[in-house]
N, C-alpha and C positions, 0 to 999 in steps of 0.2 A: 504494500500500500504506500503510495507516494504522498508527499506533503500536500499536493493539490487535493487528493482524495480525503486526507484528514481534515483540511479546511472546509471542504464541501460537506463532509459528514457533520462537523461541528456546527456549520452554518445551518444545516438542515435540523439538527437537534435544537438549536436555539429558536429557529422559526416554529418548530412544532411546540416547543415549550411556551412561546409567546402566544400562539393560537389557543393552546389549552388554558392559559391564564386569562386571556380575553373571554373565552367561553364561560369560565367560571364567573367572571365579573358580570357578564351579560345575564347569566342565570340569577345571580344575586340581585341585580337591578330589576329584573322582571318580578322576582319574588317580592321585593320591597314595593314595587308599584302595585302589584296585586293586593298586597296587604293594606296599602294606603287607600286603594279604591274600596276595599271591603269596609274599612273604618269609616270612610266618607259616606258610604251607602247606609251604614248603621246609624250614623249621626243624623243623616237626612230623614231617616224613618222615625227618629226620636224627636226631631225638632217640632213637627206638628203637634205631638202630644204635649210637649212643654209649652207651646204657644197656647194650646187650648186650656191647659192648667192655669197659666198666667191670666188668661182672659176670664176664666171662671172666678179666679181669686179677686180680680178687679170688680167683677159684677157683684160678688158677695160683699166686698168692702163697700161698694156703692149702696147696696141694699141695707147694710147695717147702718151706714151714715144717714140714709134717707129715713129709716125707721126711727131713728133716735130723735 
């Protein structure tokens, strides 16, 4: 095996390692994005309930003030 072959093999190894590393980073990014999307979806489903609770609380407060 000549020096040229050794450099080519080393270059190929480094290229493969870089591709593998980038693949892992992409998978991690997709996982984080999916998790963030799930959390946002959960929050948006909770928001209407919280708004309704706050509105009901204000109506109750108004009713108590009006009755007094």
